[in-house]
SERO-4910 file (N, C-alpha, C, O; in steps of 0.05 Angstrom, whole numbers):
BEGIN
 pado doro    nc1    nc2    nc3   cac1   cac2   cac3    cc1    cc2    cc3    oc1    oc2    oc3
  Met    A     13    -26     -1      3      2      3     17     26      1     11     47    -10
  Gly    A     45     18     19     62     40     10     62     53    -13     62     77    -16
  Ser    A     64     33    -33     73     50    -63     44     63    -75     46     84    -88
  Ala    A     23     53    -72     -4     65    -76      2     96    -64     -4    119    -70
  Thr    A     12     88    -49     -4    122    -33     20    142    -40     18    166    -48
  Thr    A     38    131    -38     63    140    -58     52    156    -86     54    179    -92
  Arg    A     38    128   -104     36    153   -129     12    165   -121      9    186   -132
  Met    A     -8    159   -104    -36    189    -98    -23    214    -93    -33    235   -103
  Thr    A      3    217    -74      8    238    -62     28    251    -79     40    271    -72
  Phe    A     34    237   -106     54    251   -134     32    255   -149     34    276   -162
  Ile    A     10    243   -153    -22    251   -163    -30    270   -155    -41    286   -170
  Ala    A    -27    275   -128    -43    294   -112    -19    327   -116    -27    350   -122
  Arg    A      3    323   -113     20    338   -108     25    364   -149     27    388   -154
  Thr    A     24    334   -166     25    350   -200      1    365   -195      4    389   -195
  Ala    A    -31    355   -189    -40    367   -200    -53    400   -183    -66    419   -193
  Gly    A    -42    394   -154    -35    419   -142    -25    440   -162    -38    459   -169
  Ala    A      1    435   -170     22    445   -187      7    456   -211      6    480   -214
  Leu    A     -5    438   -231    -14    455   -256    -39    466   -241    -44    489   -248
  Leu    A    -56    456   -222    -74    478   -217    -69    501   -203    -84    520   -209
  Gly    A    -49    508   -184    -30    541   -186    -17    552   -216     -4    573   -221
  Leu    A    -24    532   -230      2    544   -255    -28    552   -271    -27    575   -281
  Ala    A    -48    541   -274    -67    546   -287    -78    573   -284    -87    590   -299
  Met    A    -74    571   -257    -81    601   -245    -71    621   -244    -83    643   -245
  Leu    A    -51    620   -243    -28    643   -250    -30    648   -277    -31    670   -290
  Ala    A    -32    618   -287    -40    640   -324    -55    657   -322    -52    680   -330
  Gly    A    -76    649   -310   -101    675   -313   -100    696   -308   -117    710   -318
  Cys    A    -78    709   -290    -72    724   -280    -46    737   -287    -24    727   -284
  Asp    A    -54    770   -301    -36    775   -317    -28    801   -304    -11    810   -319
  Gly    A    -30    815   -288    -24    833   -269    -28    866   -287    -14    886   -284
  Gly    A    -46    864   -302    -47    886   -322    -21    878   -346    -26    888   -368
  Leu    A      2    863   -344     16    869   -364     -4    862   -397    -25    849   -400
  Pro    A      9    873   -413     -2    859   -441      1    842   -440     16    832   -423
  Pro    A    -14    824   -466    -16    787   -476     10    790   -475     19    813   -476
  Val    A     27    767   -472     48    752   -490     45    750   -523     29    731   -524
  Ser    A     49    756   -546     43    738   -562     71    738   -581     91    753   -579
  Thr    A     65    717   -601     90    710   -616     90    731   -641     70    735   -655
  Pro    A    117    745   -644    105    770   -668    102    751   -684    108    727   -683
  Val    A     90    766   -702     89    753   -728    101    751   -751     92    739   -771
  Asp    A    128    767   -747    144    780   -763    171    763   -750    195    769   -750
  Ala    A    162    745   -743    184    728   -730    193    706   -760    181    695   -778
  Pro    A    228    708   -751    236    690   -775    237    667   -782    252    650   -771
  Thr    A    217    660   -806    203    636   -803    211    631   -833    204    647   -851
  Glu    A    229    606   -839    236    597   -870    221    581   -885    214    559   -877
  Ala    A    213    591   -912    211    580   -929    223    560   -943    243    565   -955
  Val    A    218    546   -945    236    517   -950    230    506   -987    207    504   -996
  Ser    A    257    501  -1003    240    485  -1023    264    472  -1036    285    479  -1026
  Thr    A    266    452  -1060    292    445  -1073    294    457  -1096    275    469  -1107
  Val    A    318    455  -1105    329    457  -1138    346    438  -1148    370    440  -1145
  Gly    A    336    420  -1161    353    396  -1162    367    381  -1130    358    377  -1108
  Asp    A    384    377  -1138    401    378  -1109    406    388  -1089    422    381  -1072
  Ala    A    390    410  -1091    400    440  -1065    378    446  -1057    359    444  -1072
  Thr    A    375    456  -1032    349    469  -1017    355    496  -1016    377    506  -1010
  Val    A    334    507  -1023    330    535  -1028    318    551   -991    293    551   -990
  Arg    A    324    557   -977    315    583   -958    316    597   -955    335    610   -947
  Ala    A    288    605   -961    288    643   -956    268    645   -936    250    629   -936
  Ser    A    268    667   -916    273    689   -886    271    716   -900    281    726   -920
  Val    A    249    726   -876    237    755   -877    237    762   -855    221    752   -839
  Val    A    260    787   -846    253    797   -821    253    830   -821    264    842   -839
  Thr    A    241    844   -801    241    864   -797    273    876   -803    289    857   -802
  Thr    A    286    897   -808    316    905   -804    321    913   -775    343    913   -764
  Gly    A    295    922   -763    302    932   -735    300    912   -722    304    917   -698
  Ser    A    297    895   -726    301    871   -711    328    859   -704    334    846   -684
  Leu    A    347    868   -728    374    849   -732    396    880   -707    395    905   -707
  Gly    A    412    862   -693    432    877   -684    446    893   -704    447    888   -728
  Gln    A    460    921   -688    472    932   -711    498    910   -723    500    903   -747
  Ala    A    515    901   -704    537    895   -715    526    868   -745    538    867   -766
  Val    A    506    855   -739    496    840   -761    487    859   -786    498    854   -807
  Ala    A    470    879   -786    471    899   -804    495    908   -814    499    904   -838
  Asp    A    512    919   -801    537    927   -809    551    903   -836    558    908   -859
  Arg    A    551    879   -819    562    861   -837    541    858   -865    550    860   -888
  Tyr    A    511    852   -858    502    850   -889    496    879   -911    482    883   -931
  Gly    A    516    898   -893    518    919   -909    485    930   -911    481    944   -931
  Ile    A    462    925   -895    435    940   -893    428    954   -863    433    947   -840
  Glu    A    413    979   -876    409    998   -855    381    989   -838    362    976   -848
  Arg    A    385    999   -808    362    984   -800    346    995   -797    350   1018   -804
  Gly    A    314    989   -784    287   1008   -793    269    983   -787    273    959   -791
  Asp    A    251    994   -776    222    973   -763    206    980   -787    181    979   -783
  Asp    A    213    988   -811    194    995   -831    211    995   -860    207   1010   -879
  Ile    A    235    968   -855    248    952   -872    250    926   -875    257    915   -855
  Val    A    245    910   -894    245    886   -888    272    880   -909    281    892   -929
  Met    A    282    851   -894    300    838   -914    299    810   -921    301    795   -902
  Leu    A    297    799   -941    296    777   -951    319    772   -954    334    786   -969
  Leu    A    325    752   -941    351    735   -946    341    703   -960    320    692   -954
  Val    A    364    690   -984    371    666   -983    385    655   -997    393    665  -1018
  Gly    A    393    630   -987    402    608   -982    408    582  -1004    385    572  -1005
  Leu    A    421    572  -1015    422    561  -1037    450    539  -1027    474    546  -1026
  Arg    A    437    508  -1017    457    498   -997    455    468  -1015    431    465  -1021
  Arg    A    469    451  -1023    473    425  -1029    489    412   -998    507    423   -986
  Gly    A    479    391   -992    487    372   -967    475    384   -940    464    405   -935
  Glu    A    483    363   -924    471    371   -891    487    376   -870    509    364   -870
  Gly    A    483    389   -856    494    400   -831    520    421   -837    522    442   -850
  Ala    A    542    402   -819    568    416   -824    572    412   -862    580    431   -877
  Asp    A    566    390   -870    574    386   -894    562    399   -913    562    389   -936
  Glu    A    548    425   -909    536    441   -935    553    460   -948    575    470   -941
  Val    A    537    461   -969    560    480   -987    540    502  -1003    517    499  -1009
  Ser    A    552    519  -1008    539    538  -1021    537    527  -1048    550    509  -1058
  Val    A    513    546  -1063    505    540  -1095    501    557  -1105    482    570  -1097
  Pro    A    515    566  -1123    518    599  -1139    487    589  -1154    480    569  -1165
  Ala    A    473    619  -1148    447    623  -1166    445    645  -1172    461    662  -1164
  Arg    A    421    651  -1193    414    684  -1201    385    682  -1184    370    663  -1188
  Ile    A    380    695  -1170    368    705  -1148    348    728  -1159    356    751  -1158
  Thr    A    323    724  -1168    304    756  -1168    276    744  -1158    263    724  -1161
  Ala    A    274    776  -1140    250    767  -1114    238    796  -1120    248    818  -1124
  Thr    A    209    785  -1116    185    811  -1126    175    804  -1088    182    788  -1071
  Ala    A    159    822  -1090    145    824  -1060    110    842  -1064    108    867  -1065
  Ser    A     87    824  -1064     70    843  -1067     49    841  -1048     38    820  -1040
  Asp    A     43    874  -1040     33    875  -1017     -6    872  -1018    -13    866  -1041
  Leu    A    -24    874  -1001    -46    871  -1010    -60    886  -1016    -83    881  -1008
  Arg    A    -56    912  -1033    -67    920  -1055    -61    920  -1072    -67    940  -1085
  Gly    A    -44    898  -1085    -30    899  -1105     -6    902  -1121      6    893  -1141
  Gln    A     -5    918  -1103     23    939  -1117     49    923  -1110     58    919  -1088
  Arg    A     59    917  -1131     84    891  -1128    108    914  -1133    105    934  -1146
  His    A    130    906  -1121    153    909  -1114    183    898  -1118    195    883  -1102
  Ser    A    190    905  -1133    214    889  -1138    238    895  -1121    247    918  -1117
  Ile    A    247    875  -1112    268    866  -1092    300    868  -1103    313    846  -1105
  Glu    A    314    893  -1111    344    875  -1112    359    860  -1094    368    872  -1074
  Met    A    365    836  -1098    383    827  -1085    412    827  -1094    420    833  -1117
  Arg    A    431    818  -1067    459    818  -1082    474    797  -1072    465    788  -1051
  Glu    A    496    785  -1080    516    766  -1059    522    777  -1033    526    800  -1027
  Leu    A    523    756  -1017    530    761   -992    549    742   -990    540    721   -997
  Gln    A    574    741   -983    596    724   -980    606    724   -943    616    743   -932
  Ser    A    598    696   -931    597    690   -910    612    676   -898    603    655   -888
  Gly    A    643    684   -896    670    650   -903    672    643   -920    685    654   -937
  Glu    A    659    620   -924    655    598   -949    629    599   -957    626    598   -982
  Leu    A    609    600   -945    583    609   -953    574    631   -972    586    652   -970
  Leu    A    561    629   -985    546    648  -1003    510    648   -995    495    630  -1002
  Asp    A    505    668   -983    478    675   -993    468    698  -1008    484    710  -1024
  Tyr    A    441    708  -1006    432    726  -1028    414    744  -1011    394    731  -1003
  Val    A    413    770  -1004    403    790   -993    392    811  -1011    401    817  -1033
  Gly    A    371    822   -999    362    848  -1012    334    857   -985    323    842   -968
  Thr    A    332    888   -991    307    889   -972    301    906   -989    314    912  -1010
  Leu    A    274    920   -979    240    937   -985    234    949   -956    232    939   -933
  Gln    A    231    981   -967    224    997   -941    173    996   -949    159   1003   -968
  Val    A    168    984   -924    138    987   -932    132    999   -905    145   1001   -884
  Asp    A    103   1010   -916     88   1015   -890     66    993   -871     48    977   -876
  Met    A     86   1005   -844     70    981   -833     47    982   -819     43   1006   -817
  Pro    A     29    971   -809     24    934   -816     27    927   -848     16    942   -864
  Glu    A     42    906   -856     28    893   -878     34    868   -874     43    858   -854
  Thr    A     28    859   -896     18    831   -903     42    828   -929     41    849   -942
  Leu    A     55    816   -935     73    811   -969     68    787   -972     60    770   -955
  Arg    A     75    786  -1003     71    748  -1016    107    754  -1031    115    770  -1048
  Phe    A    115    740  -1021    141    749  -1036    131    715  -1055    116    695  -1051
  Glu    A    159    729  -1089    158    716  -1102    186    711  -1103    198    732  -1105
  Val    A    207    683  -1103    228    676  -1112    245    664  -1130    257    644  -1124
  Gln    A    246    671  -1144    257    653  -1171    287    648  -1170    300    668  -1174
  Ile    A    300    624  -1166    327    619  -1167    330    598  -1195    315    579  -1201
  Val    A    357    610  -1213    373    597  -1226    395    593  -1220    412    608  -1212
  Arg    A    396    562  -1225    423    551  -1216    440    564  -1238    432    582  -1254
  Glu    A    464    553  -1237    488    552  -1258    484    535  -1286    496    541  -1307
  Asp    A    464    513  -1281    456    493  -1295    442    501  -1313    448    498  -1337
  Gly    A    424    510  -1305    393    524  -1315    369    506  -1299    345    510  -1304
  Ser    A    375    492  -1285    348    482  -1267    345    511  -1260    361    529  -1263
  Ser    A    317    513  -1248    300    531  -1229    282    526  -1210    271    504  -1214
  Glu    A    272    542  -1184    260    541  -1177    237    557  -1168    251    563  -1149
  Arg    A    222    565  -1164    201    592  -1152    192    587  -1132    180    565  -1133
  Met    A    191    597  -1110    180    599  -1081    159    617  -1070    168    640  -1069
  Glu    A    141    615  -1064    121    637  -1056    105    622  -1034     93    601  -1028
  Phe    A    115    650  -1023    107    645   -987     93    679   -982     98    698   -996
  Thr    A     73    677   -956     72    702   -939     80    702   -913     84    684   -897
  Arg    A     82    730   -911     92    732   -887     75    764   -876     67    784   -888
  Glu    A     73    759   -852     66    784   -840     84    809   -823    104    804   -810
  Phe    A     77    827   -825     93    846   -807     73    863   -787     52    873   -793
  Ser    A     86    864   -760     65    890   -748     82    909   -742    106    908   -742
  Arg    A     66    931   -734     78    957   -732     86    957   -694     74    952   -673
  Arg    A    112    966   -703    129    961   -673    127    983   -656    138    983   -634
***
């Protein structure tokens, strides 16, 4: 019966702890609710031949000054940065695959904006970066065209929402 009592005590303590956490979750102390930012850097992923394409978009105001300097971009809450990388291999064995990247972003009003992409060398890795100034809040639909040196190509489309800071 000792083990049953131990289990019952454990269950009672666990239930009490969970109840306490649930009660605390309901008490916000007047603080604004915590939410996941809609402009969190989420990757769009696609494949071109034997290579993986990763594209991410963030507001440049969310970048540290050192990162902005390294990328050669202006920081701002109304500037979004598109970063595209094309890699072959996995993990530590990844190598960059050269490509020609073109990109556009369309807003909800149907206005289409060209994003000038340029190469960004970081050690032995090669990425492509471009920026676009927008009026926040904004929802943008990105179209990224990737053409490898061998002529194989892929078109990525994804949508991101950005909130006013």
